[in-house]
C-alpha positions, 0 to 999 in steps of 0.5 A, spaced: 801 859 169 802 854 174 806 850 169 811 856 168 812 857 175 813 849 176 818 849 170 823 855 173 823 851 180 825 845 177 830 848 173 833 853 178 834 846 183 837 842 178 842 848 176 843 849 184 845 841 185 850 841 179 853 848 182 854 845 189 857 839 185 862 843 181 864 846 187 866 841 191 870 837 186 874 844 185 876 843 193 879 836 192 884 839 188 890 840 192 894 847 192 902 846 191 905 851 195 911 855 190 917 859 192 921 863 186 928 864 187 934 867 184 941 864 188 939 863 195 934 869 195 927 868 194 920 873 195 921 879 195 927 882 198 932 888 198 940 887 196 946 891 196 949 892 188 954 887 190 950 881 191 946 883 185 952 882 181 953 875 183 946 873 182 944 876 176 947 871 171 944 865 175 937 862 173 931 862 177 929 856 180 922 854 182 921 849 188 915 847 192 915 846 200 917 838 198 923 841 195 921 839 188 924 843 182 919 845 177 921 847 169 920 854 168 916 855 161 915 863 161 916 869 165 916 876 164 923 880 167 922 887 169 928 892 170 925 899 173 931 904 172 932 911 176 934 916 170 933 923 170 928 927 165 928 934 163 922 939 164 920 944 159 925 949 162 931 945 162 931 943 169 933 936 171 928 931 175 929 924 178 924 919 173 923 912 173 923 908 166 921 901 165 924 895 161 921 889 160 920 883 156 917 876 156 922 870 157 921 862 155 928 861 158 933 862 164 937 865 166 936 871 163 940 873 156 947 876 157 945 882 153 940 884 160 945 881 164 950 886 162 946 892 161 944 891 168 951 890 171 953 897 167 947 900 170 945 898 176 943 903 181 940 905 189 932 904 189 932 900 182 928 894 182 928 887 178 922 883 178 921 876 175 913 876 174 907 872 171 912 865 173 909 859 169 912 852 170 910 845 169 910 840 174 913 833 172 907 831 170 906 836 165 901 841 170 902 848 168 902 852 174 903 859 176 909 861 181 910 867 185 913 873 183 920 875 185 921 883 187 929 885 188 930 892 190 937 895 190 939 897 197 
């Protein structure tokens, strides 16, 4: 019994020592502050339809606090539209629908930009989510989301 307790005590202390080593190594890695922008706008913003129409054809750009540009690998674009739905008794009620797709190139394809330009209305949202980028050394990072609400 004494040997079993001694074995567990040694095993636990070895595990605790390696866990502490891993934690200290992880804290040495420098975190990079990234910014996602479309045109001159970044982060979560509210824009007029006219402003959105001028920037929707532009590529999303990811930069860090030192203005280094990162290559976009992929992102999910979400277009939250406001529409109308019908109840069982035929009454029209406001409703939302979502169109989304995973993209590996920026800017958005023409079919998406054309649809947005034709249908954009107050209260709708355009979101660039799960933006994955690579730095100059090929390191993969996740950039912040960009959410645009139509005024």
